N, C-alpha and C positions, 0 to 999 in steps of 0.2 A: 263149289268144292275145288280145293287146290289139287293140281295134278301131282301124283307121287313123284318124288325125286329119285330118278334111277340113274345109273351110270351113263346110259344112252342119252337121256335128257340133258344131263350135265355136259356131256361131250358136244352135243349138237346145239346147245343154247347160243354160243357166240355167232352161229351162222344165221340166226333169226329167220328160219325157213318159213314159219307161219306168217311173219310180217311181210316177207318178200312176196309170198303168194297173194296176200291181201292187196299189197301195193300194185302188183302186176294186174290184178283183176280190176282195181280201181282205174288204173291208167287205160285199160282197154274198155272201160265203161261197160263191164259185163256184170249181170246179176249172178248169184249163185245158181239160180235155175237155168239161166242161159249157158253158164259154164258146164253145168251137168249135162246138158244136151250135147255140147261140143265135145266133151270128153267121154261121155258114157258112164261117168261116175255119179254117185248119188249126191244130192245137196247136203245130206247129213254128213257124209264122209268129207266133202270139201270144206264144210264148216269146221269140222274137227281139226282138219289139217291147218286151216288159217288161224285157229286159236290155240295151236300147239297142244291140243288134247290127244293127238295121235301122230305118230311118226310115220311119214310116208315111205312106202317101199320105192326102190329105184324104178320099178315098172310103172307105178302110179305117178311118180314125179316125171318120168319121161313122157307119159301121156299128156300131162298138163303142160310140159315144156313145148310139145308139138303145137298146142293151141296158141301159146304165148309167143312162139318164135324165138325161144332162148334155149341155151344148152344147159346141161347139168352143172357146168362150171359156174353159172350165175348164182347157184345156191350154195356152192361149196368153196368159193374163192376165199382164201385166207385173208382176214382183215389185217391191214397194215398199220392202222392206228385207230384207237377207240378211247376217248377221254371224256369223262363227265365230271363236272365239279359244280356243286351247289353252294352259293353264298347265302347263308341264313341271315335273316333280319337281325336276330339277337346277336350274331357275331359281327355285324357290320356297323351297328350303331356307335357313333362317337369316334370312329377310327379316323386318324389323320386330320383331326380338327385343329384349326388355327384361329384364334379369336379375331385376328385382323383380316384374314382373307376368306375364312370359311373352312370347308372340309372337302376331302377327296377320298372316296371309298373305292378301292379297286374291286371289280366284280369277277376277277379271274385270279384271286390271290393264291389259290392252291395249285395253279397250273404252271409248271415250269416251261419256259420258252413258248408262250402262247402265240398263236398266229394273229390274234387281235388283242389290243389293249382297250378295255372297257372300264369306265369309272362313273360313279355317281358323284356329282360335284355340287356343292352348295357355296354360293358366293354371298358374302355379307354385303349389306347396302354400302355403296361407295367404294367397295374393294375392287381391285383390278388384278388380273393375272396374265402373265406372259407364258403362253404355251411353248414347248420346244419347237423350234423351227422345223416344219415338215421337210423331210428329205424327199429326194426324187422318188416317184412311184408311191408316195404315201398319201392315203386318203383319210379324211376326217368327217365323221358324221356327228352332228350335235342336235339333240332334241330337248326342247325346253319343257320341263315338267311343271314348274311354278314360277311366277314372277316374270320379269322382262330382262332380256339380255342384250347388251351392246357388244357387237362383234366387229373387230377391226382386223382386216386382212390387207396388208400392203397399201394402207392409206384409204381403203374403202370401208365404210361403216354401214352395218346393217343392224336394225333393231328387231329382235325376235320376241314375240309374245308367247304366252303359255300355249302349248300345242303346236308351235311352229318348229320346223325342222330344216336344217341346212346340211348339204353334202358338199364337201370341198376337196378338190385335188389341186394343190398349189405348193410351190416351194417358197412362197412369200411369208414374212413374219406374221404370226397370229397372236392376237390378244383379245381378251374379253373382260367385261365387268358387269356387275348388276346395275340395272338402270333404275333410277329413282330411289325411294326410301325402303323398298321391299327386297328381302333376300330373294335370290334366284337359284333354283334347283334345276340341274340339267344332266342329261345322260350324254357322255362323250365316248365314241367308239372310233378307234384308229387302227390302221394296220400296224402290226408290231415290227420292231426293227429286224427280227429274223425273217420277216416275210418280204422285205424290200428287194430281195434278189429275184423274186418271182417276176416273170415277164408281165408287162403292163397289157391290159386288155385294149386292143386297137379300137379306135372310134371310127364310125362310118365316114365322118368328114373331119379330118384333123384341122382344117382351117376354120371350121365353124366355131363361133363363140357362144357361150352359154350365158343367159341373163343372170345378173347377180341375185335377183330375187324374183319370186313368182307370186302374183297376187291371187 
């Protein structure tokens, strides 16, 4: 049975209190029965709170906060960003198709200024494509869905089969083409241009080199 839509439910919905309660219990590896012992609350009440079938009072929430070691602000912090976009199959078929090189379907088409650029790419047999030269602090992840892919990065060539994945951080030129006589479908995810100003994650050993491929 769907819970009745009330002004209180509508106002509290963005805070996802039930989901946060369930997430905290999972992180602590507690069962509802164990949490009931720790808080003195019934398992039925705790279950209703986690599934948003009941709005907790501040006293009840404070009792649970004591067990989890968090403050009330954890549940009522204002969200700074919340974006959800779904690319439906019917809306993505045939978009961006070129008979000579294949097709590129953006998977974030409805998101303005996304933090990631994700595309479903199909390369026709014998076709080649030059990707935009990665800028500093830009990463690229490629996952081959079907076929085989020849990947060229700064003079180094790797052949990826279906199911293979490569992660690249480089400012060298990048190009790829479908290997053999079969089309190649791949998923490409890169950091977006507007995310390049973010600080790079430091590596444990900056002087270490990473093998080009892993068997």
